[in-house]
Structures are given as structure tokens and as C-alpha cells.
C-alpha positions in Angstrom: 92.9 12.5 48.4 89.4 11.8 49.8 87.5 8.9 48.4 84.8 9.8 45.8 81.2 9.5 47.2 79.9 6.5 45.3 77.7 3.5 45.9 77.5 0.0 44.5 74.3 0.9 42.7 75.8 4.0 41.2 78.9 2.1 39.9 76.7 -0.6 38.4 74.6 2.1 36.7 77.7 3.7 35.2 79.0 0.4 34.0 75.6 -0.6 32.6 75.2 2.7 30.8 78.6 2.3 29.2 77.7 -1.2 28.2 74.4 0.0 26.6 76.3 2.6 24.5 78.9 0.0 23.4 76.0 -2.4 22.5 74.4 0.2 20.4 77.3 0.0 17.9 77.7 3.8 18.0 80.3 6.1 19.6 79.5 8.1 22.7 79.7 11.2 20.6 77.2 9.9 18.1 74.7 8.8 20.8 75.0 12.2 22.5 74.2 13.9 19.2 71.1 11.7 18.7 69.6 12.8 22.0 70.9 16.4 21.7 73.5 16.3 24.5 77.0 17.5 24.7 79.4 14.5 25.0 80.7 15.8 28.3 77.1 15.4 29.8 77.1 11.8 28.8 80.5 11.3 30.3 79.5 12.9 33.6 76.4 10.7 33.8 78.5 7.5 33.3 80.9 8.7 36.0 78.2 9.2 38.6 78.2 13.0 38.5 74.5 13.3 37.6 73.3 16.1 35.4 70.4 14.3 33.8 66.8 13.5 34.7 65.2 10.1 34.7 63.3 11.0 31.6 66.5 12.0 29.8 68.1 8.7 30.9 65.1 6.8 29.5 65.4 8.6 26.2 69.1 7.9 26.1 68.6 4.2 26.6 65.9 4.2 24.0 68.3 5.8 21.5 70.8 3.0 22.4 68.0 0.4 21.7 68.7 -1.1 25.1 66.5 -4.2 25.7 63.5 -3.5 28.0 64.7 -5.7 31.0 68.1 -4.0 31.0 66.5 -0.6 30.5 64.2 -1.1 33.6 67.2 -2.3 35.6 69.3 0.7 34.8 66.5 3.2 35.4 65.9 1.7 38.8 69.6 1.9 39.6 69.5 5.6 38.5 66.7 6.4 40.9 68.5 4.7 43.8 72.1 5.6 42.8 72.7 7.5 46.1 71.4 4.8 48.4 74.0 3.0 50.4 73.6 -0.7 51.3 72.1 -3.1 48.8 70.1 -6.3 49.7 69.6 -8.3 46.6 66.9 -10.9 47.0 66.5 -13.8 44.6 64.3 -16.8 44.3 65.2 -20.2 45.7 68.9 -19.6 45.0 71.3 -17.0 43.8 71.6 -16.2 40.0 74.2 -18.1 38.0 76.2 -14.9 37.5 76.4 -12.3 40.2 76.6 -9.1 38.1 77.2 -6.8 41.0 80.0 -8.9 42.5 81.7 -9.0 39.1 81.4 -5.3 38.8 82.9 -4.6 42.2 85.7 -7.0 41.7 86.6 -5.3 38.5 87.1 -2.0 40.4 88.7 -3.3 43.6 92.3 -2.8 44.6 92.3 -5.2 47.5 90.2 -8.1 48.9 89.9 -9.8 52.2 87.8 -12.9 52.4 86.9 -15.1 55.4 85.3 -18.5 55.0 84.9 -20.9 57.9 84.0 -24.5 56.8 84.7 -24.5 53.1 87.5 -23.3 50.8 86.5 -19.8 49.6 84.9 -19.9 46.2 87.6 -17.6 44.8 90.1 -20.3 45.5 88.1 -23.4 44.5 89.1 -25.7 41.7 86.4 -26.7 39.2 86.0 -30.2 40.7 85.7 -28.9 44.3 83.3 -26.2 43.3 81.2 -28.8 41.4 80.9 -30.9 44.5 79.9 -27.9 46.6 77.2 -26.9 44.1 75.9 -30.5 43.8 75.4 -30.6 47.6 73.1 -27.5 47.5 69.4 -28.1 48.3 68.3 -25.5 45.8 70.6 -25.4 42.8 69.3 -27.3 39.8 71.6 -30.0 38.4 71.5 -28.5 34.9 72.9 -25.2 36.2 76.0 -26.6 37.8 78.4 -26.3 34.9 77.2 -22.8 34.1 77.8 -21.8 37.7 81.3 -23.3 37.6 82.0 -21.2 34.5 80.7 -18.1 36.3 82.9 -18.8 39.2 85.9 -19.1 36.9 85.0 -15.7 35.4 85.0 -14.1 38.9 88.3 -15.8 39.8 90.0 -14.4 36.7 89.3 -10.9 38.0 91.6 -11.6 41.0 94.6 -11.4 38.7 94.2 -7.7 38.5 93.7 -7.0 42.2 97.0 -6.0 43.9 96.3 -7.7 47.3 94.1 -10.7 48.1 94.0 -12.1 51.6 92.1 -15.2 52.5 91.5 -16.5 56.1 90.6 -20.2 56.0 89.8 -22.3 59.0 91.8 -25.4 59.5 88.6 -27.5 59.6 87.9 -26.3 56.0 91.1 -28.0 55.0 90.3 -31.2 56.7 86.7 -31.4 55.3 86.8 -33.8 52.4 84.6 -32.3 49.6 84.3 -34.9 46.9 86.7 -37.9 46.8 90.3 -38.0 47.8 91.4 -37.0 44.3 89.2 -33.9 44.3 90.3 -33.0 47.9 94.0 -33.6 47.0 93.8 -31.4 43.9 92.2 -28.6 45.9 94.9 -28.7 48.6 97.7 -28.7 46.0 96.0 -25.8 44.3 95.9 -23.9 47.5 99.6 -24.6 48.1 100.5 -23.3 44.6 98.3 -20.2 45.1 100.0 -19.4 48.4 103.2 -18.8 46.5 101.8 -16.0 44.4 103.0 -12.5 45.5 99.6 -10.9 45.5 97.9 -13.7 47.5 98.1 -14.2 51.2 96.5 -17.4 52.6 96.2 -17.5 56.3 95.1 -20.6 58.2 93.1 -20.1 61.4 94.0 -23.2 63.6 91.3 -25.2 65.1 93.1 -24.9 68.5 92.2 -21.2 68.5 88.6 -22.2 69.6 86.0 -19.5 69.6 87.0 -16.5 67.4 85.7 -13.2 65.9 84.7 -14.9 62.6 82.0 -17.1 64.1 79.2 -14.9 62.9 79.7 -15.8 59.3 81.7 -15.5 56.1 82.3 -12.2 54.3 84.4 -10.5 51.6 85.7 -7.0 52.2 86.6 -5.0 49.1 88.7 -1.8 49.1 88.9 0.6 46.1 91.4 3.2 44.9 88.8 5.9 44.5 85.7 4.8 46.4 84.8 3.9 49.9 85.1 0.2 50.9 82.2 -2.3 51.1 81.5 -5.7 52.4 79.8 -8.5 50.5 77.7 -11.1 52.4 76.3 -14.1 50.4 73.5 -16.2 51.6 71.4 -19.1 50.3 69.2 -16.9 48.2 70.3 -13.3 48.6 73.4 -11.0 48.7 74.0 -8.0 50.9 76.4 -5.2 50.1 77.2 -3.3 53.2 78.4 0.3 52.6 77.7 2.3 55.7 81.0 3.4 57.3 80.3 2.1 60.9 79.2 -1.3 59.6 82.2 -1.7 57.2 84.5 -0.5 60.0 83.1 -3.3 62.2 84.2 -5.9 59.7 87.6 -4.3 59.7 87.8 -5.1 63.4 86.9 -8.7 62.7 89.7 -8.8 60.1 92.2 -7.6 62.6 91.1 -10.1 65.2 91.4 -12.9 62.6 94.8 -11.7 61.7 95.9 -11.8 65.3 95.0 -15.5 65.8 95.8 -16.9 62.4 99.1 -18.5 61.4 101.5 -16.4 59.4 101.9 -17.0 55.7 104.8 -19.4 56.1 103.2 -21.4 58.9 99.9 -21.5 56.9 101.7 -22.8 53.8 103.2 -25.6 55.9 99.7 -26.6 57.2 98.3 -26.6 53.7 101.3 -28.6 52.5 100.6 -31.2 55.1 97.1 -31.7 53.9 98.3 -31.7 50.3 100.9 -34.4 51.0 98.5 -36.7 53.0 95.9 -36.8 50.2 96.0 -38.8 47.0 98.8 -37.8 44.6 97.0 -39.3 41.6 97.2 -36.9 38.6 93.9 -35.2 37.8 92.3 -35.7 34.4 93.2 -33.3 31.6 91.1 -30.2 31.5 89.9 -30.6 35.1 91.9 -27.8 36.6 89.4 -25.0 35.9 90.7 -22.5 38.4 92.7 -19.8 36.5 94.7 -18.9 39.5 96.8 -22.0 39.3 
């Protein structure tokens, strides 16, 4: 079955519209009746099938008493719902919670992530993530704990994804982020995660030299009903790549990384070596904040 024509903007609009209806405290049927619609029209709009004007959407959101900032956001998404590719620019740093990423993870069936010099955020323990955040030049100290909590929220979504593949450079394993205890806890966490059936951790050995992933980190998401996309995160922006040729190019990079990375068993052995050579001191109670463990 061909994939449904959809965009990240369109899916976020649909999710936001459903959220606005839920927040109203009324059923879809009741809200449809208030604005004089058939319930099927409201359903089609939420599923990206159109059938309404911007004015009608504005009236609908007004009937839901949607707060003005959210109303403006959803109306902008509605106008641009067919536009592929989404560059989200922020201020000095990314928001605490990346709404679009959470939404795409909620719908994904598989994930492939490449990270070069640090353990991928989706696999980080709370202590490791905290040290990474503290090292940032732009993230305020009073936001660190909120950002750790937002990361945990995103990590929890990986439980429902049927296949998650992570390519991690060997240098990221040797780089000590935080003290020996933090590093050791992170390595043991990676070792435990590597045994999960839906997770495939692949180590790219330093001996491989130059490789196809040198141009930067990325996360590729595939969906059951929609075309795949690639997420790129920078210091103060996110880019969601949706055009087929561009996404296919990242697919080539994934295949090249797969060719030179160690297999799952060999990768687990390398991770185990790093885990066993770090401190084995027990971490403090409540410090294992990654829900994948």
C-alpha cells in the first residue's frame, strides 16, 4: 500500500487539533455541532484530508477556547500543512521540549540514529545528560533539570517503536563525560540496552578512519503510513528533511555506516570492555533516570 501523502507540519496540526478538542472538555460530536459541522468533517480535518477553510478552522479553535498562542500556531500549520521540509529556528538554544520531535516519535515504526562524539541523547542516563547540558554555552543552569525530564519523556516513546538502531563511534565511548561514576553508569546502561530485542547498538571502530557519517549526526524515522523523514538538531535550530531525494541520501549514509560498523555481538563486547574498565561503584538511588534501562 502506498504511503499517505503527509508532512511533519500536517501531522502536528492534526495532533494539535485533537488536543484542542480534548482540552475543550467536549466530545468531537459536540464541538462539531457548535460550529455547524458534520462530525465526519471534523474527523477528516484532523486526519489531514482537508475540507475546511482557514476561517472555519479559526472558528473551530475559538469554539474550543484554544489559547491564543496555540491557536496562532495551529493556524500557521494549517496554512503550511502541505509544505515539505521544516526548519525550526529558535533563540540562543533549542526549546526545553521539542514538540515536533515528540510528535514524530509517537508515530514512528523505526528509528536509525547516528551520533559521532557523544552517546545519543535517546540512550543517555540522567547523569550523563546533565553533564552534556551543563557543558553547553547557551543553556541556562536553571533549565537543566527540565531538559533532563523532557529527554526522559522522549526516551519513553522508544518503548513503542519496533526497531531502533544506533550507530555510535568508539570515540564517544572513550570520551569521559562527567566523572568515572557517571561514565561507568552510562556504559553499563548501554550494555543493558544492547540486550533489548528492539534495540540494535552498533559501534563504529576508530580504526575505520574517515567514514560516511563525518558530515554530522542525524536521526532517520520511518512510519507505517507516511513517508520517512530525517531530523537534524543544531545549537539553536532543528531541520526536518522530507524531500525524497534528500531522505534517500541519508539512507545511503546509513548503509555505509552499517558496512563498516561492528555487528551487534562485537559491539556489545566493545561496550562491555568500556563498562568493565570504569568504576563499578553503585550509583545513588534515583539517579538512573533513563527509562530504557
